C-alpha positions as CSV (number, residue, x, y, z in Angstrom):
1,X,-1.3,4.5,-12.7
2,X,-2.2,6.9,-10.3
3,X,-4.8,9.8,-11.1
4,X,-6.0,13.0,-9.5
5,X,-8.8,12.1,-8.0
6,X,-12.0,14.6,-9.9
7,X,-15.1,11.9,-10.0
8,X,-18.3,12.6,-8.1
9,X,-16.9,11.2,-4.5
10,X,-13.6,12.7,-4.6
11,X,-15.1,15.9,-5.0
12,X,-17.4,15.6,-2.3
13,X,-14.4,14.1,-0.3
14,X,-12.4,17.6,-1.0
15,X,-15.5,19.7,0.0
16,X,-15.9,17.8,3.3
17,X,-12.2,18.3,3.8
18,X,-12.4,21.9,3.7
19,X,-13.8,21.6,7.6
20,X,-10.1,21.4,8.3
21,X,-9.3,24.6,6.7
22,X,-6.2,22.3,4.6
23,X,-3.3,24.6,3.6
24,X,-2.7,21.8,0.9
25,X,-4.5,18.8,-0.1
26,X,-4.5,16.4,-2.7
27,X,-6.5,13.6,-3.2
28,X,-5.5,10.4,-5.5
29,X,-7.7,8.0,-6.7
30,X,-5.7,4.3,-6.3
31,X,-8.4,2.6,-7.3
32,X,-7.2,0.7,-10.4
33,X,-4.1,-0.5,-8.7
34,X,-6.5,-2.8,-6.1
35,X,-8.3,-4.6,-9.4
36,X,-9.4,-7.7,-8.2
37,X,-8.8,-7.3,-4.4
38,X,-11.7,-6.6,-1.8
39,X,-13.7,-3.4,-2.4
40,X,-12.7,-2.6,-5.7
41,X,-15.4,-0.8,-7.7
42,X,-14.8,-1.0,-11.5
43,X,-15.9,2.8,-11.9
44,X,-13.5,3.9,-9.6
45,X,-13.4,6.0,-6.5
46,X,-13.1,3.0,-4.0
47,X,-9.2,3.4,-3.0
48,X,-7.4,6.8,-2.1
49,X,-4.6,8.9,-1.3
50,X,-5.0,11.7,0.7
51,X,-2.0,14.5,1.7
52,X,-3.2,17.1,3.5
53,X,-1.7,20.0,5.7
54,X,-3.5,21.9,8.2
55,X,-3.1,23.8,11.4
56,X,-5.7,21.6,13.1
57,X,-2.7,19.0,12.9
58,X,-0.3,21.0,15.3
59,X,0.4,19.2,18.5
60,X,-1.6,15.9,17.7
61,X,-0.6,12.2,17.2
62,X,-0.5,10.7,13.9
63,X,-4.0,9.0,15.2
64,X,-5.5,11.7,16.5
65,X,-5.0,13.5,12.9
66,X,-6.6,10.6,11.2
67,X,-9.6,10.7,13.6
68,X,-10.0,14.7,12.6
69,X,-10.2,13.4,9.0
70,X,-12.7,10.4,9.3
71,X,-14.7,12.7,11.3
72,X,-14.7,15.2,8.6
73,X,-15.4,12.4,6.1
74,X,-18.0,11.0,8.0
75,X,-20.1,7.7,6.8
76,X,-18.4,8.0,3.6
77,X,-15.4,6.3,4.7
78,X,-16.6,2.6,5.2
79,X,-19.7,3.0,2.6
80,X,-18.4,4.8,-0.4
81,X,-14.8,4.8,0.0
82,X,-13.2,1.1,0.9
83,X,-10.0,2.1,1.5
84,X,-7.9,5.5,2.6
85,X,-4.3,6.0,2.9
86,X,-3.7,9.4,4.9
87,X,-0.6,11.7,5.3
88,X,-1.4,14.6,7.4
89,X,1.0,17.0,8.5
90,X,1.0,20.4,10.3
91,X,2.2,23.6,8.4
92,X,6.4,23.7,8.8
93,X,6.5,19.8,9.2
């Protein structure tokens, strides 16, 4: 089952994503869905789905938007976050 992401990793991700001035930000911890898969962490906070809306994404391609998110999160992706599904939109999309 999906759960709102509230642990320490999620809180740090949300703090870092504030650099994109989001008008909407939803982060869901999907870790339990990945039990037994690579990168699964029994304590959770290894797999996330992010929905984010920001004016920073206006006029940008899907890849450019994902790069902005990855840049904001820095080393967290790959070190503490095994997988991140990103749904990035500009306001009004």
